[in-house]
Backbone as numpy.savetxt, mean C-alpha at the origin, in Angstrom:
# Nx Ny Nz CAx CAy CAz Cx Cy Cz
-27.67 -67.11 7.43 -27.81 -65.74 7.93 -27.18 -64.78 6.92
-27.91 -63.76 6.62 -27.39 -62.78 5.66 -26.83 -61.58 6.41
-25.73 -61.07 5.87 -25.10 -59.88 6.45 -25.31 -58.71 5.50
-25.74 -57.62 6.05 -25.93 -56.41 5.24 -24.60 -55.69 5.08
-24.13 -55.47 3.87 -22.85 -54.78 3.70 -22.94 -53.33 4.19
-21.83 -52.84 4.65 -21.80 -51.45 5.08 -20.46 -50.84 4.67
-20.44 -49.52 4.68 -19.23 -48.80 4.25 -18.56 -48.15 5.46
-17.25 -48.14 5.42 -16.50 -47.40 6.41 -16.39 -45.96 5.93
-16.74 -45.03 6.77 -16.70 -43.61 6.41 -15.53 -42.95 7.12
-14.65 -42.39 6.34 -13.53 -41.65 6.93 -14.00 -40.27 7.34
-13.88 -39.93 8.62 -14.37 -38.61 9.05 -13.61 -37.47 8.38
-14.35 -36.45 8.04 -13.73 -35.26 7.44 -13.08 -34.42 8.53
-11.81 -34.09 8.37 -11.16 -33.28 9.41 -11.82 -31.92 9.50
-11.83 -31.36 10.69 -12.46 -30.03 10.85 -11.68 -28.97 10.07
-12.37 -27.93 9.65 -11.67 -26.87 8.90 -10.66 -26.15 9.77
-9.64 -25.66 9.12 -8.63 -24.86 9.79 -8.90 -23.41 9.43
-9.19 -22.61 10.41 -9.49 -21.20 10.16 -8.19 -20.40 10.18
-7.91 -19.74 9.08 -6.73 -18.90 9.00 -7.15 -17.44 8.90
-6.33 -16.57 9.42 -6.51 -15.12 9.25 -5.41 -14.63 8.32
-5.77 -13.74 7.40 -4.80 -13.31 6.41 -4.71 -11.79 6.34
-3.57 -11.33 5.88 -3.33 -9.92 5.55 -2.67 -9.88 4.19
-3.21 -9.07 3.29 -2.63 -8.91 1.96 -2.47 -7.41 1.70
-1.24 -6.97 1.45 -0.95 -5.55 1.21 -0.16 -5.42 -0.09
-0.57 -4.51 -0.94 0.14 -4.27 -2.20 1.32 -3.33 -2.03
2.13 -3.23 -3.05 3.27 -2.31 -3.04 2.82 -0.86 -3.18
3.51 0.04 -2.51 3.15 1.46 -2.55 3.53 2.13 -3.86
2.78 3.17 -4.23 3.13 3.97 -5.40 4.22 4.98 -5.07
4.96 5.40 -6.06 6.01 6.39 -5.81 5.45 7.80 -5.93
6.09 8.73 -5.23 5.69 10.13 -5.30 6.23 10.79 -6.55
5.67 11.94 -6.89 6.19 12.71 -8.01 7.54 13.33 -7.69
8.31 13.63 -8.71 9.65 14.21 -8.54 9.74 15.54 -9.28
10.31 16.52 -8.62 10.35 17.86 -9.19 11.79 18.34 -9.39
11.94 19.34 -10.24 13.25 19.88 -10.59 13.79 20.76 -9.47
14.96 20.41 -8.95 15.53 21.16 -7.83 15.94 22.58 -8.22
16.09 22.85 -9.51 16.46 24.20 -9.92 15.31 25.19 -9.79
14.12 24.66 -9.56 12.94 25.50 -9.38 12.68 25.64 -7.88
12.76 26.84 -7.36 12.66 27.04 -5.91 11.33 26.57 -5.34
10.29 26.55 -6.14 8.97 26.14 -5.63 8.61 24.73 -6.09
9.63 23.97 -6.53 9.33 22.68 -7.16 8.60 21.71 -6.25
8.94 21.68 -4.95 8.31 20.70 -4.08 6.81 20.92 -3.96
6.35 22.12 -4.32 4.92 22.39 -4.26 4.16 21.68 -5.36
4.84 21.04 -6.27 4.15 20.46 -7.41 4.04 18.94 -7.37
4.68 18.27 -6.44 4.76 16.81 -6.47 3.88 16.18 -5.40
2.88 15.38 -5.83 2.01 14.68 -4.89 2.65 13.42 -4.35
2.21 12.99 -3.16 2.72 11.78 -2.55 2.10 10.54 -3.17
2.81 9.43 -3.11 2.30 8.17 -3.64 1.24 7.57 -2.74
0.34 6.81 -3.33 -0.69 6.13 -2.55 -0.18 4.83 -1.96
-0.76 4.45 -0.83 -0.40 3.17 -0.21 -0.93 2.01 -1.03
-0.27 0.87 -0.89 -0.77 -0.33 -1.53 -2.10 -0.76 -0.93
-2.90 -1.47 -1.71 -4.18 -1.94 -1.22 -4.03 -2.84 -0.01
-5.03 -2.82 0.87 -5.01 -3.54 2.14 -6.28 -4.37 2.24
-6.13 -5.69 2.44 -7.28 -6.54 2.75 -6.90 -7.50 3.86
-7.84 -7.74 4.76 -7.63 -8.72 5.81 -8.96 -9.43 6.06
-8.88 -10.63 6.62 -10.08 -11.39 6.90 -9.72 -12.80 7.31
-10.65 -13.73 7.17 -10.40 -15.11 7.55 -10.98 -16.06 6.52
-10.40 -17.25 6.44 -10.86 -18.31 5.54 -10.85 -19.62 6.30
-11.84 -20.46 6.07 -11.87 -21.80 6.63 -11.44 -22.79 5.55
-10.30 -23.41 5.74 -9.76 -24.34 4.76 -10.18 -25.75 5.17
-10.96 -26.40 4.33 -11.54 -27.69 4.69 -10.86 -28.87 4.01
-9.93 -28.62 3.12 -9.27 -29.73 2.43 -7.87 -29.30 2.04
-7.11 -30.24 1.54 -5.77 -29.93 1.07 -5.86 -28.84 0.01
-5.02 -27.83 0.15 -5.14 -26.69 -0.75 -3.76 -26.12 -1.04
-3.61 -25.57 -2.20 -2.36 -24.92 -2.57 -2.68 -23.54 -3.13
-2.19 -22.51 -2.48 -2.40 -21.14 -2.91 -1.08 -20.56 -3.41
-1.13 -19.92 -4.54 0.03 -19.15 -4.99 -0.02 -17.79 -4.30
1.09 -17.40 -3.72 1.19 -16.13 -3.02 2.13 -15.22 -3.80
1.65 -14.07 -4.18 2.46 -13.11 -4.92 2.51 -11.80 -4.13
3.71 -11.33 -3.84 3.88 -10.11 -3.06 4.43 -9.01 -3.96
3.67 -7.93 -4.08 4.05 -6.86 -4.99 5.15 -5.97 -4.45
6.04 -5.57 -5.32 7.08 -4.61 -4.95 6.52 -3.19 -5.04
7.14 -2.30 -4.30 6.78 -0.90 -4.41 7.26 -0.33 -5.73
6.61 0.75 -6.17 7.03 1.39 -7.42 8.48 1.85 -7.30
9.25 1.71 -8.36 10.66 2.13 -8.29 10.77 3.65 -8.21
11.85 4.11 -7.64 12.14 5.54 -7.65 12.24 6.01 -9.09
11.76 7.19 -9.33 11.75 7.70 -10.69 13.16 7.94 -11.21
13.34 7.71 -12.49 14.66 7.92 -13.09 14.79 9.29 -13.72
13.71 10.07 -13.70 13.74 11.41 -14.30 13.01 12.39 -13.41
13.53 13.60 -13.33 12.86 14.65 -12.58 11.69 15.19 -13.39
10.89 16.04 -12.74 9.69 16.60 -13.38 8.81 15.49 -13.93
8.55 14.48 -13.11 7.77 13.33 -13.54 6.76 12.95 -12.47
5.64 12.41 -12.90 4.67 11.84 -11.96 5.14 10.46 -11.50
4.74 10.10 -10.29 5.08 8.79 -9.77 4.35 7.68 -10.51
4.81 6.47 -10.31 4.19 5.30 -10.94 3.53 4.42 -9.89
2.65 3.55 -10.35 1.91 2.68 -9.42 2.77 1.53 -8.92
2.50 1.12 -7.68 3.12 -0.08 -7.15 2.47 -1.33 -7.74
3.02 -2.47 -7.40 2.51 -3.74 -7.91 1.58 -4.40 -6.90
0.55 -5.07 -7.41 -0.42 -5.71 -6.55 0.11 -6.97 -5.89
-0.60 -7.42 -4.87 -0.27 -8.65 -4.16 -1.48 -9.57 -4.16
-1.25 -10.89 -3.94 -2.36 -11.81 -3.89 -2.03 -13.00 -3.00
-3.08 -13.56 -2.43 -3.01 -14.79 -1.64 -4.16 -15.66 -2.10
-3.86 -16.60 -3.01 -4.92 -17.39 -3.60 -5.96 -16.50 -4.25
-7.23 -16.59 -3.81 -8.30 -15.79 -4.43 -8.37 -14.35 -3.94
-7.55 -14.00 -2.96 -7.58 -12.65 -2.38 -6.51 -11.81 -3.07
-6.90 -10.69 -3.67 -5.93 -9.84 -4.36 -6.17 -8.38 -4.04
-5.10 -7.61 -4.12 -5.18 -6.16 -3.92 -4.33 -5.47 -4.98
-4.60 -4.20 -5.19 -3.87 -3.41 -6.19 -2.69 -2.70 -5.54
-1.73 -2.31 -6.37 -0.66 -1.46 -5.90 -1.16 -0.03 -5.71
-0.42 0.76 -4.94 -0.79 2.15 -4.71 -0.61 3.01 -5.94
-1.40 4.09 -6.04 -1.30 5.00 -7.17 -0.13 5.95 -7.06
0.42 6.34 -8.19 1.54 7.28 -8.20 1.10 8.70 -7.93
1.95 9.47 -7.27 1.67 10.87 -7.02 1.89 11.71 -8.26
1.07 12.73 -8.46 1.17 13.55 -9.66 2.22 14.64 -9.57
2.94 14.85 -10.65 3.79 16.03 -10.79 3.12 16.94 -11.81
2.66 18.11 -11.38 1.92 19.02 -12.25 0.75 18.31 -12.92
0.17 17.32 -12.23 -0.90 16.50 -12.78 -1.67 15.85 -11.65
-2.79 15.24 -11.99 -3.58 14.51 -11.00 -2.85 13.25 -10.55
-3.14 12.81 -9.33 -2.62 11.55 -8.86 -3.30 10.38 -9.56
-2.65 9.24 -9.56 -3.20 8.05 -10.21 -4.04 7.23 -9.23
-5.04 6.54 -9.78 -5.84 5.64 -8.98 -5.04 4.40 -8.63
-5.38 3.75 -7.50 -4.70 2.53 -7.09 -5.40 1.93 -5.90
-4.71 1.00 -5.20 -5.27 0.47 -3.96 -5.68 1.62 -3.06
-4.74 2.55 -2.82 -5.04 3.90 -2.35 -4.49 4.85 -3.40
-5.16 5.97 -3.60 -4.78 6.86 -4.68 -3.60 7.76 -4.37
-2.89 8.15 -5.42 -1.80 9.10 -5.28 -2.32 10.52 -5.13
-1.52 11.39 -4.51 -1.91 12.78 -4.32 -1.75 13.61 -5.57
-2.55 14.65 -5.68 -2.49 15.53 -6.84 -1.34 16.51 -6.77
-0.79 16.84 -7.92 0.28 17.84 -8.00 -0.27 19.21 -8.33
0.65 20.13 -8.58 0.28 21.52 -8.92 0.99 21.91 -10.20
0.27 22.48 -11.14 0.84 22.84 -12.43 1.70 24.09 -12.30
2.47 24.37 -13.36 3.30 25.57 -13.37 2.44 26.83 -13.30
1.19 26.72 -13.70 0.27 27.86 -13.60 -0.41 27.95 -12.24
0.08 27.16 -11.28 -0.42 27.14 -9.90 -1.88 26.70 -9.82
-2.21 25.71 -10.60 -3.53 25.11 -10.58 -3.46 23.78 -9.84
-4.31 23.61 -8.81 -4.32 22.40 -8.01 -4.99 21.25 -8.76
-4.36 20.09 -8.74 -4.87 18.92 -9.44 -5.50 17.91 -8.48
-6.37 17.06 -9.00 -7.13 16.11 -8.18 -6.26 14.97 -7.69
-6.68 14.37 -6.59 -6.06 13.14 -6.12 -6.63 11.94 -6.84
-5.87 10.85 -6.85 -6.34 9.62 -7.49 -7.31 8.86 -6.59
-8.20 8.11 -7.19 -9.19 7.34 -6.44 -8.56 6.11 -5.81
-9.08 5.73 -4.65 -8.72 4.46 -4.05 -9.67 3.37 -4.53
-9.32 2.12 -4.26 -10.15 0.99 -4.64 -11.04 0.58 -3.47
-12.33 0.49 -3.70 -13.28 0.14 -2.64 -12.87 -1.16 -1.97
-12.82 -1.15 -0.64 -12.44 -2.33 0.10 -10.95 -2.51 0.28
-10.15 -1.62 -0.32 -8.69 -1.73 -0.22 -8.03 -0.48 0.37
-8.58 0.69 0.09 -7.92 1.90 0.55 -8.73 3.13 0.16
-8.10 4.29 0.34 -8.78 5.56 0.17 -8.08 6.45 -0.86
-8.77 7.50 -1.24 -8.27 8.40 -2.28 -7.10 9.25 -1.78
-6.25 9.62 -2.73 -5.23 10.61 -2.44 -5.85 11.99 -2.37
-5.17 12.92 -1.75 -5.69 14.27 -1.59 -5.53 15.08 -2.86
-6.51 15.90 -3.16 -6.32 16.93 -4.17 -5.35 17.96 -3.63
-4.56 18.54 -4.50 -3.66 19.62 -4.08 -4.48 20.83 -3.65
-3.83 21.71 -2.92 -4.51 22.90 -2.39 -3.81 24.15 -2.92
-4.60 25.09 -3.40 -4.06 26.37 -3.86 -5.01 27.47 -3.39
-4.50 28.41 -2.61 -5.31 29.53 -2.12 -4.72 30.83 -2.62
-5.55 31.67 -3.14 -5.14 32.79 -3.96 -4.85 34.11 -3.30
-4.65 35.07 -4.22 -4.87 34.84 -5.66 -3.76 34.02 -6.31
-4.17 33.11 -7.17 -3.25 32.23 -7.88 -3.50 32.38 -9.39
-2.43 32.51 -10.17 -1.04 32.55 -9.71 -0.69 33.92 -9.12
0.37 33.92 -8.35 0.80 35.16 -7.72 1.70 34.87 -6.54
2.40 35.89 -6.09 3.36 35.72 -5.00 2.68 35.32 -3.69
1.43 35.70 -3.51 0.73 35.38 -2.26 -0.04 34.07 -2.33
0.09 33.34 -3.43 -0.60 32.07 -3.58 0.01 31.03 -2.63
-0.84 30.35 -1.87 -0.41 29.28 -0.97 -0.63 27.94 -1.66
0.44 27.17 -1.78 0.38 25.91 -2.53 0.71 24.73 -1.63
-0.10 23.68 -1.72 0.19 22.45 -1.01 -0.13 21.27 -1.93
0.86 20.45 -2.26 0.56 19.26 -3.06 -0.23 18.26 -2.22
-0.84 17.30 -2.87 -1.68 16.34 -2.17 -0.91 15.13 -1.67
-1.04 14.79 -0.38 -0.47 13.54 0.12 -1.26 12.35 -0.42
-0.65 11.17 -0.39 -1.31 9.97 -0.86 -2.34 9.44 0.12
-3.28 8.65 -0.39 -4.27 8.00 0.46 -3.68 6.79 1.16
-4.31 6.38 2.26 -3.85 5.23 3.02 -4.95 4.21 3.23
-4.61 3.14 3.94 -5.57 2.05 4.15 -6.73 2.45 5.04
-6.55 3.46 5.90 -7.58 3.82 6.86 -8.25 5.16 6.59
-7.65 6.01 5.74 -8.25 7.33 5.51 -7.70 7.95 4.24
-8.39 8.98 3.76 -7.91 9.74 2.61 -6.77 10.65 3.02
-6.00 11.08 2.03 -5.06 12.15 2.27 -5.81 13.48 2.35
-5.16 14.50 2.90 -5.84 15.79 3.05 -4.86 16.92 2.85
-5.26 17.89 2.04 -4.48 19.12 1.85 -5.46 20.29 1.84
-5.58 20.98 2.96 -6.48 22.11 3.08 -5.74 23.26 3.75
-6.46 24.33 4.03 -5.83 25.47 4.71 -5.41 25.12 6.13
-6.06 24.14 6.74 -5.80 23.82 8.15 -5.22 22.43 8.38
-5.40 21.52 7.43 -4.93 20.13 7.60 -4.10 19.73 6.39
-2.93 19.14 6.67 -2.05 18.64 5.61 -1.51 17.31 6.10
-2.16 16.24 5.71 -1.86 14.95 6.31 -2.04 13.83 5.31
-1.10 12.87 5.33 -1.21 11.70 4.47 -2.28 10.75 4.99
-2.81 9.91 4.10 -3.78 8.90 4.51 -3.15 7.95 5.51
-3.91 7.63 6.55 -3.34 6.87 7.65 -3.34 5.36 7.41
-2.41 4.64 8.05 -2.32 3.19 7.89 -3.38 2.47 8.72
-3.44 1.17 8.54 -4.43 0.35 9.24 -3.72 -0.73 10.05
-4.26 -1.02 11.22 -3.65 -2.01 12.11 -4.20 -3.40 11.85
-3.31 -4.40 11.90 -3.74 -5.79 11.78 -3.65 -6.48 13.13
-3.97 -7.78 13.18 -4.02 -8.51 14.45 -2.64 -8.69 15.08
-1.57 -8.46 14.33 -0.23 -8.54 14.91 0.15 -7.26 15.65
-0.74 -6.27 15.67 -0.47 -5.02 16.36 0.28 -4.00 15.55
0.69 -4.34 14.33 1.45 -3.44 13.49 0.52 -2.71 12.51
1.03 -1.57 12.00 0.28 -0.77 11.04 0.86 -0.95 9.64
-0.02 -0.92 8.65 0.39 -1.15 7.28 -0.28 -0.13 6.35
0.41 0.19 5.26 -0.16 0.94 4.13 -0.51 2.39 4.49
0.52 3.18 4.75 0.36 4.62 4.96 0.58 5.36 3.65
-0.18 6.42 3.44 0.00 7.23 2.25 1.30 8.01 2.28
1.84 8.29 1.10 3.07 9.06 1.01 2.82 10.54 1.26
3.74 11.18 1.95 3.60 12.61 2.22 4.46 13.42 1.25
4.49 14.71 1.45 5.15 15.62 0.51 6.18 16.47 1.25
7.19 16.89 0.55 8.14 17.81 1.15 7.42 19.04 1.69
7.82 19.46 2.86 7.21 20.63 3.46 6.17 20.31 4.51
5.76 19.05 4.60 4.77 18.67 5.61 5.40 17.72 6.61
4.81 17.65 7.80 5.30 16.75 8.83 4.75 15.35 8.60
5.61 14.35 8.76 5.15 12.97 8.63 4.32 12.59 9.84
3.44 11.63 9.65 2.62 11.13 10.74 3.49 10.50 11.82
3.03 10.54 13.05 3.74 9.90 14.15 3.45 8.41 14.22
2.45 7.96 13.48 2.10 6.54 13.47 3.05 5.79 12.54
3.76 4.80 13.10 4.70 4.05 12.29 3.97 3.04 11.41
4.39 2.94 10.17 3.84 1.96 9.24 5.00 1.15 8.68
4.78 -0.13 8.42 5.91 -0.97 8.08 5.94 -1.47 6.64
4.81 -1.63 6.00 4.80 -2.16 4.64 3.69 -1.50 3.83
3.93 -1.41 2.52 2.91 -0.89 1.62 2.81 0.61 1.57
3.79 1.33 2.16 3.73 2.78 2.18 3.88 3.38 0.78
3.21 4.51 0.57 3.43 5.28 -0.65 4.70 6.11 -0.51
5.21 6.56 -1.66 6.44 7.34 -1.67 6.19 8.83 -1.48
7.23 9.52 -1.08 7.16 10.95 -0.84 7.29 11.73 -2.14
6.38 12.69 -2.35 6.55 13.63 -3.45 7.47 14.75 -2.99
8.57 14.98 -3.68 9.56 15.89 -3.14 10.51 16.43 -4.20
11.33 17.40 -3.78 12.46 17.86 -4.60 13.54 16.79 -4.50
14.20 16.51 -5.57 15.26 15.52 -5.56 16.44 16.01 -6.38
17.63 15.68 -5.90 18.82 16.20 -6.55 19.50 15.20 -7.47
19.27 13.92 -7.27 19.95 12.91 -8.07 18.92 12.01 -8.73
18.70 12.22 -10.00 17.72 11.41 -10.72 18.13 9.94 -10.69
17.18 9.07 -10.47 17.46 7.64 -10.46 17.78 7.09 -9.10
18.21 7.93 -8.17 18.52 7.45 -6.83 17.64 8.11 -5.77
17.24 9.33 -6.00 16.41 10.02 -5.02 15.10 10.53 -5.61
14.95 10.46 -6.90 13.75 11.01 -7.52 12.54 10.17 -7.18
11.47 10.83 -6.79 10.22 10.13 -6.52 10.35 9.09 -5.44
10.67 9.50 -4.25 11.08 8.58 -3.19 9.97 7.69 -2.66
10.37 6.66 -1.93 9.47 5.94 -1.04 8.89 4.65 -1.55
8.12 4.72 -2.64 7.42 3.53 -3.07 8.35 2.36 -3.35
9.54 2.65 -3.84 10.48 1.59 -4.13 11.40 1.27 -2.98
11.22 1.93 -1.85 12.05 1.68 -0.68 11.62 0.43 0.06
12.29 0.13 1.15 12.03 -1.09 1.91 10.59 -1.15 2.38
10.09 -0.05 2.94 8.73 -0.09 3.47 7.67 -0.01 2.39
8.09 0.32 1.17 7.12 0.42 0.09 6.66 -0.91 -0.47
7.42 -1.99 -0.21 7.02 -3.29 -0.70 5.75 -3.77 -0.01
5.00 -4.63 -0.70 3.84 -5.23 -0.09 4.22 -6.35 0.86
3.19 -7.02 1.38 3.43 -8.13 2.30 2.18 -9.00 2.33
2.38 -10.29 2.56 1.28 -11.21 2.83 1.61 -11.95 4.12
0.66 -11.98 5.06 0.85 -12.68 6.33 -0.37 -13.55 6.60
-0.12 -14.69 7.22 -1.18 -15.63 7.58 -0.91 -16.11 9.00
-1.97 -16.27 9.78 -1.82 -16.91 11.08 -3.00 -17.85 11.34
-2.75 -18.88 12.17 -3.81 -19.79 12.59 -3.43 -20.33 13.96
-4.45 -20.73 14.72 -4.24 -21.20 16.08 -3.72 -22.63 16.06
-2.49 -22.82 16.51 -1.87 -24.14 16.54 -0.52 -24.03 17.25
-0.06 -25.16 17.76 1.27 -25.21 18.37 2.28 -25.85 17.43
1.81 -26.31 16.26 2.70 -26.88 15.25 2.31 -26.32 13.89
3.23 -26.36 12.95 2.96 -25.85 11.61 2.05 -26.83 10.85
0.92 -26.34 10.38 -0.01 -27.14 9.60 0.11 -26.86 8.11
0.82 -25.82 7.76 1.03 -25.44 6.37 2.50 -25.12 6.17
2.91 -25.08 4.91 4.27 -24.70 4.59 4.25 -23.44 3.73
5.35 -22.72 3.73 5.47 -21.54 2.88 5.84 -20.30 3.66
6.70 -19.48 3.06 7.12 -18.24 3.70 8.04 -18.49 4.89
8.20 -17.47 5.69 8.96 -17.56 6.93 7.98 -17.80 8.07
8.21 -18.84 8.86 7.26 -19.21 9.89 7.79 -18.91 11.28
6.83 -18.68 12.19 7.14 -18.44 13.59 5.96 -18.92 14.42
6.23 -19.57 15.54 5.19 -20.00 16.47 5.27 -19.11 17.70
4.20 -18.38 17.95 4.21 -17.40 19.04 2.79 -17.12 19.50
2.60 -17.07 20.83 1.32 -16.68 21.39 0.17 -17.60 21.04
0.46 -18.88 20.83 -0.58 -19.83 20.48 -0.95 -19.86 19.01
-0.18 -19.14 18.19 -0.45 -19.07 16.76 0.80 -19.44 15.97
0.56 -19.97 14.77 1.62 -20.12 13.79 1.46 -18.98 12.79
2.56 -18.28 12.53 2.55 -17.11 11.63 3.39 -17.44 10.41
2.86 -17.16 9.23 3.60 -17.28 7.97 3.71 -15.88 7.37
4.93 -15.46 7.07 5.15 -14.15 6.48 5.84 -14.31 5.13
5.25 -13.69 4.11 5.77 -13.77 2.76 6.31 -12.41 2.35
7.55 -12.38 1.88 8.16 -11.14 1.43 7.97 -10.94 -0.05
8.92 -10.32 -0.71 8.79 -10.10 -2.15 8.92 -11.41 -2.91
8.20 -11.53 -4.01 8.27 -12.73 -4.82 7.04 -13.60 -4.67
7.02 -14.77 -5.28 5.88 -15.68 -5.23 6.25 -16.96 -4.48
5.27 -17.50 -3.76 5.47 -18.69 -2.98 4.23 -19.58 -3.11
4.37 -20.82 -2.73 3.22 -21.72 -2.67 2.88 -22.00 -1.22
1.64 -21.80 -0.86 1.17 -22.05 0.50 0.34 -23.32 0.42
0.89 -24.45 0.92 0.23 -25.74 0.68 0.09 -26.51 1.98
-1.07 -27.13 2.19 -1.28 -27.94 3.39 -0.44 -29.20 3.34
-0.13 -29.74 4.52 0.69 -30.94 4.59 -0.09 -32.06 5.29
């Protein structure tokens, strides 16, 4: 009797669906000279860090490098435009840092763009562009005339956010708004400017910096992007009662395992 050989097939485990959030570091706002009484009118707000969220089905052992961008540092010199924040990434998913706010210049492009400043000649400058799929543009500055002149109304541009552009008009002066993730929190709000009211919506990471008057160069100049909330963040969750992956700070809550990555780089690897 002949026996037909056969192979044992090891079943492929089902994919693990993860949900991710990737937010870049916020850009810093422009910094103006406090000796100039109208200086705050010239500094645009920093743009929020780029924001991406979605889901991935992981079907095999995988190792992702996770890099979390820091917010742009506070400026070390007055009368300066803000600088861009640093980007963040989770494996193949990456976002840009927020654009810096302009001082007497246009805002810089970024994940969300920085707001435009106003020149000494009272000329309003453009806001920086946002990156498609990550955020929105910073606001152009507003100048209503006759300009230049004592009756000229000046408003620097707030930074763009993950959910909307910044706005500086005769009737609206508002930073770009943050976006909510599945954890119920908001992320990546645009930086505002001295003289305007901050949004009532709380944002926790990726914020742009405030364009403002500052008295101490290096410690207060070009605020926000380099502050605690200006740093980026990477978060991952998946449905499970036990940890299926390692990396970051973990928490099991509400039927999900949550991994949160702060500043720096980490490896996210299946076990």
